[in-house]
C-alpha positions in Angstrom: 75.9 121.1 150.8 74.1 121.3 147.5 72.5 118.1 146.2 74.2 116.2 143.4 72.8 116.7 139.9 70.4 113.9 138.6 72.9 112.5 136.0 75.5 111.9 138.7 72.9 110.2 140.9 72.0 107.9 138.0 75.7 107.0 137.5 76.2 106.3 141.2 73.1 104.0 141.2 74.4 102.2 138.1 77.7 101.4 139.7 76.3 100.7 143.1 77.4 97.3 144.4 79.9 96.8 141.6 83.5 95.6 142.2 86.3 98.0 141.4 87.5 95.8 138.5 84.0 95.9 137.1 83.8 99.7 137.3 87.2 100.0 135.6 86.3 97.5 132.9 83.0 99.2 132.1 84.6 102.6 132.0 87.4 101.5 129.7 84.9 99.8 127.4 82.7 102.8 127.2 85.7 105.1 126.4 86.9 102.7 123.7 83.4 102.5 122.2 83.2 106.3 122.1 86.6 106.5 120.4 85.6 103.8 117.9 82.3 105.6 117.1 84.1 108.9 116.7 86.7 107.4 114.3 83.9 105.7 112.4 82.1 109.0 112.0 85.2 111.0 111.1 86.9 108.4 108.9 88.0 109.4 105.4 86.1 106.7 103.6 82.5 105.5 104.0 81.9 102.4 106.1 80.7 100.4 103.1 84.0 101.1 101.2 86.1 100.2 104.2 84.2 96.9 104.8 84.5 96.0 101.1 88.2 96.8 101.1 88.8 94.7 104.2 86.8 91.8 102.8 88.8 91.6 99.6 92.1 92.1 101.6 91.3 88.9 103.6 90.1 87.1 100.5 93.4 87.8 98.8 95.1 86.0 101.7 93.5 82.7 100.7 96.4 80.7 99.1 94.5 79.6 96.0 93.1 83.1 95.4 96.4 84.7 96.0 98.1 82.3 93.6 95.6 82.9 90.8 95.9 86.7 91.2 99.7 86.5 91.1 99.6 84.4 88.0 97.2 86.9 86.2 99.2 89.9 87.4 102.4 88.4 86.1 100.7 87.9 82.7 99.5 91.5 82.7 102.9 92.9 83.6 104.5 90.8 80.9 101.9 92.1 78.4 102.7 95.7 79.2 106.4 95.1 78.8 105.8 93.4 75.4 103.9 96.5 74.3 106.9 98.6 75.2 109.3 96.3 73.4 107.1 96.5 70.3 106.9 100.3 70.4 110.7 100.6 70.8 111.7 97.9 68.4 114.8 99.0 66.5 115.5 102.0 68.8 118.9 102.4 70.5 118.4 102.3 74.3 120.5 104.8 76.3 121.2 103.8 79.9 124.4 105.7 80.5 125.5 109.2 79.6 127.4 109.2 76.3 131.1 109.4 76.8 131.3 112.2 74.3 128.2 114.4 74.0 126.1 114.4 70.9 126.3 117.2 68.4 123.3 119.5 68.2 122.4 117.9 64.9 122.5 114.4 66.4 120.2 115.6 69.3 117.7 117.1 66.9 117.6 113.9 64.9 117.1 111.8 68.0 114.3 114.0 69.1 112.6 113.8 65.7 113.0 110.0 65.8 111.4 109.8 69.3 108.5 111.9 68.2 107.7 109.4 65.4 107.2 106.5 67.8 103.5 107.0 68.5 100.7 104.9 67.0 98.5 107.9 66.2 98.8 110.8 63.7 98.3 113.6 66.3 99.4 116.2 63.7 96.7 115.0 61.5 93.9 115.5 64.1 93.4 111.9 64.9 93.6 112.3 68.7 90.9 113.3 71.2 92.1 116.3 73.2 95.8 116.1 74.0 96.9 118.5 71.3 94.6 121.6 71.2 95.9 123.4 68.1 98.3 123.0 65.2 98.8 126.6 64.2 102.4 127.1 63.3 102.5 130.8 63.9 101.2 130.4 67.5 103.8 127.6 68.1 106.6 129.8 66.8 105.7 132.7 69.0 105.4 130.5 72.1 108.6 128.6 71.5 110.7 131.7 70.8 109.4 133.2 74.1 110.3 130.0 75.9 113.7 129.8 74.3 114.8 133.2 75.6 113.4 132.6 79.1 114.1 128.9 79.6 116.4 129.4 82.5 114.5 132.0 84.4 112.8 131.3 87.8 110.1 133.5 89.3 111.0 132.2 92.7 113.7 134.9 92.5 111.5 137.9 92.1 114.4 140.4 92.5 116.3 138.6 89.7 113.5 138.0 87.2 110.8 140.7 88.0 109.6 140.6 84.4 108.5 137.0 84.7 106.5 137.9 87.8 104.9 140.7 85.9 103.9 138.2 83.1 102.4 135.8 85.6 100.4 138.6 87.3 99.1 139.7 83.9 98.1 136.1 83.0 96.2 135.9 86.2 94.5 139.3 85.7 93.5 138.5 82.1 92.0 135.3 83.3 90.1 137.0 86.1 88.7 139.5 83.6 87.6 136.7 81.2 85.6 135.2 84.2 84.1 138.6 85.2 86.0 138.9 88.4 86.5 142.3 90.2 89.6 144.0 91.6 89.5 141.8 94.7 90.0 138.6 92.7 93.4 137.1 92.6 95.2 133.9 91.7 98.4 132.1 90.5 99.7 130.3 87.5 100.3 126.5 88.1 101.8 123.7 86.1 98.5 122.2 85.0 94.9 121.5 85.9 95.8 119.0 88.6 97.9 121.4 90.5 95.3 124.2 90.1 92.7 121.8 91.6 95.1 120.7 94.4 95.8 124.3 95.3 92.1 125.1 95.6 91.6 122.1 97.8 94.6 123.1 99.9 93.3 126.6 100.3 89.8 125.6 101.4 91.2 122.8 103.6 93.3 125.4 105.5 90.4 127.8 105.6 88.4 125.1 107.3 91.3 124.5 109.7 91.2 128.2 110.6 87.6 127.8 111.5 88.3 124.9 113.9 87.4 122.1 111.5 90.0 119.4 112.1 88.8 116.8 109.6 87.5 118.7 106.5 85.4 117.1 103.8 84.8 118.0 100.2 81.5 117.4 98.3 82.0 116.5 94.7 80.1 115.0 91.8 81.1 111.5 90.7 82.1 113.1 87.4 84.5 115.6 89.0 88.0 115.3 87.7 90.2 112.6 89.4 92.5 115.4 90.5 90.1 116.0 93.4 90.7 112.5 94.6 94.4 113.0 94.2 94.2 116.2 96.3 92.2 114.3 98.9 95.0 111.6 99.1 97.8 114.2 99.3 96.0 116.6 101.7 94.1 114.1 103.9 90.7 115.5 103.0 87.6 113.3 103.1 85.4 113.0 100.0 81.7 112.7 99.6 80.8 111.8 96.1 77.4 112.8 94.7 75.7 110.9 91.9 74.8 112.5 88.6 71.5 112.2 86.7 71.2 109.3 84.4 69.5 111.6 81.9 71.5 114.9 82.0 74.8 113.6 83.5 74.9 116.6 85.8 75.2 116.5 89.5 72.1 115.9 91.7 71.6 119.4 93.3 69.4 118.2 96.1 71.9 115.4 97.0 74.6 118.1 97.2 72.5 120.1 99.6 71.8 117.0 101.8 75.5 116.1 101.9 76.7 119.4 103.4 77.6 119.2 107.1 79.7 120.8 109.7 82.9 119.3 108.1 82.2 120.5 104.6 85.2 122.7 103.5 84.1 123.0 99.8 81.7 121.9 97.1 82.6 121.4 93.5 81.0 121.8 90.1 82.4 121.1 86.7 82.1 123.5 83.7 82.2 121.1 81.9 83.1 117.7 83.3 85.8 115.6 81.6 83.9 112.3 81.0 80.6 113.5 79.3 81.3 117.2 78.6 78.1 118.2 80.4 78.1 121.2 82.7 76.8 121.0 86.2 74.1 123.6 87.3 76.6 126.1 88.6 74.0 128.7 89.4 72.1 126.3 91.8 75.4 125.2 93.3 76.2 128.9 93.9 72.9 129.4 95.6 73.7 126.4 97.9 77.2 127.8 98.6 75.7 131.2 99.6 73.0 129.6 101.8 75.4 127.3 103.7 78.4 129.6 103.6 80.6 127.0 101.9 83.1 127.8 99.1 82.2 126.6 95.6 85.1 125.7 93.3 84.3 125.6 89.6 86.5 123.2 87.7 86.8 124.8 84.2 90.2 123.3 83.5 88.9 121.6 80.3 86.5 124.2 78.9 87.1 127.5 80.6 89.2 129.0 77.9 86.6 128.2 75.3 83.4 128.8 77.3 84.6 132.3 78.1 84.5 133.1 74.3 81.5 131.1 73.3 78.8 133.9 73.7 80.8 136.3 71.4 81.1 133.4 68.9 77.4 133.0 68.9 76.9 130.0 71.2 75.0 130.0 74.5 76.7 128.7 77.6 75.3 128.8 81.1 76.9 131.3 83.5 79.6 129.6 85.5 82.0 132.3 86.7 82.4 135.1 89.3 79.1 136.6 88.2 77.6 134.0 90.5 78.1 135.1 94.1 78.8 131.6 95.5 81.7 130.9 93.2 84.8 131.2 95.4 87.4 129.9 92.9 87.9 128.7 89.3 90.5 126.6 87.7 91.2 126.9 83.9 93.9 125.4 81.8 95.8 127.8 79.5 97.6 124.8 77.9 94.3 123.5 76.6 92.0 126.0 74.8 94.3 128.8 75.9 96.6 127.2 73.3 99.8 127.7 75.4 102.4 125.0 75.5 101.9 122.2 78.0 102.7 123.1 81.5 100.5 126.0 82.6 97.1 126.5 84.2 95.5 129.2 86.3 93.7 129.1 89.7 91.8 132.2 90.5 90.0 133.2 93.7 87.3 135.7 94.7 89.4 137.2 97.4 93.0 137.3 98.8 92.0 135.4 102.0 91.6 132.3 99.9 94.8 132.6 98.1 96.7 133.2 101.3 95.5 129.8 102.5 97.0 128.3 99.2 100.5 129.6 100.1 103.0 127.6 102.0 105.2 129.6 104.4 108.1 128.4 106.6 109.4 130.9 109.1 111.9 128.8 111.2 114.2 127.4 108.5 117.9 128.2 108.9 117.9 129.1 105.2 115.7 132.0 105.9 112.0 132.7 105.8 110.6 130.7 102.8 107.3 131.4 101.1 105.9 129.6 98.0 102.6 130.2 96.2 102.2 126.8 94.6 103.5 123.2 95.0 106.8 124.0 93.3 109.5 126.2 94.8 111.5 126.9 91.6 109.2 127.2 88.7 109.7 127.3 85.0 109.8 130.9 84.0 110.0 129.9 80.4 106.5 128.2 80.5 105.0 131.4 82.1 106.6 133.5 79.4 105.4 131.1 76.6 101.9 131.2 78.1 101.9 135.0 78.3 103.3 135.3 74.7 100.5 133.0 73.4 97.7 134.9 75.1 99.1 138.3 73.9 99.7 137.0 70.4 96.3 135.3 69.9 94.3 138.1 71.4 90.5 138.2 72.0 89.4 138.3 68.4 91.3 135.2 67.4 90.2 133.4 70.6 86.6 134.1 69.7 87.1 133.0 66.1 88.9 129.8 67.1 86.2 129.0 69.8 83.5 129.4 67.1 85.3 127.0 64.8 85.9 124.4 67.5 82.3 124.6 68.9 80.8 124.5 65.4 82.8 121.3 64.6 81.8 119.8 68.0 78.1 120.6 67.3 78.3 119.1 63.9 79.8 115.9 65.2 77.2 115.7 67.9 74.3 116.2 65.4 75.7 113.5 63.1 76.2 111.0 66.0 72.6 111.5 67.1 71.5 110.3 63.6 73.6 107.1 63.7 71.6 103.9 64.4 72.9 102.1 67.5 74.5 105.2 69.3 73.3 107.7 71.8 74.7 110.9 73.3 75.3 111.2 77.0 73.3 114.3 78.1 73.8 117.6 76.4 77.4 118.6 75.6 78.2 122.1 76.9 81.4 122.9 75.1 83.6 120.6 73.1 83.4 117.1 74.5 81.0 114.7 72.8 80.4 111.4 74.7 78.5 108.5 73.3 77.5 105.0 74.1 75.3 102.1 72.7 72.5 99.9 73.9 72.9 97.6 70.9 76.5 96.4 71.2 79.7 96.7 73.3 80.8 100.3 72.8 84.4 99.2 73.4 84.2 97.1 70.2 83.5 100.4 68.4 86.5 102.0 70.1 88.7 99.1 69.0 87.5 99.5 65.4 88.2 103.2 65.5 91.6 102.5 66.9 92.3 100.3 64.0 91.3 103.2 61.7 93.9 105.4 63.5 91.6 107.3 66.0 92.5 107.7 69.6 89.4 108.3 71.7 88.9 108.2 75.5 87.2 105.3 77.1 84.6 105.9 79.9 83.2 103.6 82.6 80.2 103.5 84.9 78.5 103.5 82.4 80.6 102.4 79.4 81.1 104.9 76.7 83.7 106.8 74.7 84.2 110.5 74.0 86.0 112.8 71.6 87.3 116.1 72.9 87.1 118.3 69.8 90.1 120.6 69.4 91.1 123.2 66.9 93.1 120.4 65.2 89.7 118.8 64.2 88.6 122.0 62.4 91.1 121.5 59.7 89.6 120.6 56.3 88.5 116.9 56.0 89.3 115.8 59.6 85.7 115.9 60.9 84.4 114.3 57.7 86.9 111.5 58.0 86.0 110.9 61.6 82.3 110.8 60.9 82.7 108.5 57.9 84.9 106.1 59.9 82.5 106.2 62.9 79.5 105.4 60.7 81.3 102.5 59.0 82.6 101.1 62.3 79.1 101.5 64.0 77.4 99.6 61.1 79.9 96.8 61.6 79.2 96.6 65.3 75.4 96.7 64.8 75.8 93.8 62.3 77.8 91.7 64.7 75.5 92.5 67.6 76.5 91.3 71.0 79.9 89.8 69.9 82.3 90.8 72.8 85.3 92.9 72.1 88.7 91.2 72.3 92.3 92.5 72.8 93.2 95.6 74.7 89.8 97.3 74.6 88.4 94.3 76.4 90.3 95.4 79.5 88.1 98.4 79.9 84.9 96.3 80.1 86.6 93.7 82.4 87.9 96.5 84.7 84.4 97.7 85.4 83.2 94.2 86.4 86.0 93.6 88.9 84.4 94.2 92.4 87.9 94.3 94.1 88.9 97.8 92.9 92.4 97.3 94.5 93.1 94.8 91.7 92.3 97.5 89.1 94.6 99.8 91.1 97.4 97.3 90.9 96.9 96.8 87.2 97.1 100.6 86.7 100.3 100.8 88.7 101.9 98.1 86.5 100.9 100.1 83.5 102.5 103.2 84.9 105.6 101.1 85.7 105.8 100.2 82.0 106.1 103.9 81.2 109.5 103.8 82.9 110.5 100.4 81.5 113.5 100.2 79.2 114.1 96.9 77.2 117.5 95.2 77.4 119.4 95.0 74.1 118.4 92.1 72.0 115.0 91.3 73.6 112.8 92.8 70.9 111.6 89.5 69.5 108.1 88.9 71.0 
C-alpha cells in the first residue's frame, strides 16, 4: 500500500487524540471561516464601506439619534412640498380624467401654460446643458419626422422596416464618425444612461462566458453615475479610481494596479461630466490591450462635438476606435447631435460584444423573444426624429456649430481664469467649464448667479460649479451677459469673504459634510418623491 501524502499525515497528527465533537466543531468552524473570507473577498462593496454603513445603521437605532433624524427629515420633506406648492400656485390640478375630453386648442393652451412654470429662461440660454440648441429649422424637421412616425415600433421589424433602416443608419454614421471599421456595430438607446448600462451588461455577460461569476468594473471617481446605476441593476462590483488633483483625469497607474481576475471592463470619460476634462484614453487603451480587458469610452456628453472639433480647428485627444483597446463608445445624439430628447448610441468594436448586450428568451409560450436594448417596444418616432436631425444638419453644419460652441466655451474659460477669486478645474476638453474658489464658499456664488437667472450645476468632492456650454450660449449677448453677471457676483463674494451661503445652495455644502451617506440618499429620495407630488386644492398658502 502506498504511503499517505505528507499533508494528510499532518492533518491526522493534528486531530490525534481529539474527541469526535471537537473534530466536527473545528471542521465546521474552518469551513465557515473559509466561506466568510470568500464572501469578504468577493463582496460588491469594499470592507471599509460596509463597516461604515453598518456603524451608521446601528447609530440610527439609538432612540435620541433616530428621533432627531426623523424630525429633520420631516422638515426637509415638508420643504420640498412647499417648493412644489409655490411652483404650482394658481394651477389647476388634474387627478381624474376629464369627463369630456379637452379640445385640441385647450390641450395646446395647457401645454403652453405648463412649459411656462420653470424658474429659468432656457430659451434665452440661461441654463447649463439641458437644452443643446434653439435652432427653429432643426426643431421643425425633427418634430415633423416624429409626428409622422410617432406610433411606429421597431420591435416589429416586418411591419416597420423603414424604422429599422433608420436605426441602422444612425449607428453606422456614428461608427464612421468614431473611425470604426466594417466590423463595428451598435444600437440606438433612449439616452446615455441606457447606453452605458448596455455596455456594462455586454461586458458582464462576456465575463460570465469566460467563467467569471462575480465581475468587477474599474472606473474613475468622475465616471458618470450611470455606471453605479448599472452596477446596482446588474450586480457588478465597482472599483473606483481617484483622479489627479491637478488635471482631474484618472490615475493611470492606479487603474493598472486595480485590474484583477474579476475585471470585466475599465472605463474612461471623453470628457467627464463634473469637470469636463478628458481621461488619457490612449494610456487606458494600452492597458486594455496589455491585460485583455475591454475599455469603454463614455463620450455621452461630448462625443458628438469632439468628433467635429478637429475640422473646426480645435485639437482634441484621440479617444475612439483608432485606439486598439477601445471596445465600445457611448455618445448621445440628443446632446450635441441636436436630436430631440430620448436617443443615444452605443457602438462596439465587434459583434461578439453586441451579442452579449442582447436579451433572448427561447422558452416563452409567446414565442422566441429577442430584444437588443432594455425596452421591448421602442419609440420609432424618436429614432426617426434623430435620423432626420442628423440628415438635415449634415457634416458641414455640425462642424460649424461645433466651432461656435467650442469658441464660446474657450472664451468663457479664458475670462474665468482672469477673475480674482476663481480657478478652473484642470483643462476643459470640449464644452464643460468647471470652476471653484479658495477665497469663499463657491455655493454662495452659485446662489447669486441663481438669483440673476442662471442655472448652473453644483459639484462636490471638491466643491465647485460648472457650465456646460451649448449652442444656445452662442447666441448674441448670452456669453457676455453670463460673464458680466459672473464677475459681479464673484466680486460680491470676495468682498463678503467667508460668509457662509444660506438657503437652498447651503444644502450642497452640508451634504458633503454628512459622513452617513445613507442620510444624503434618503434626502435625495424625498426630493424625487416631490417630483410626483400633487398639491391638494386650496393648500397653496405657505
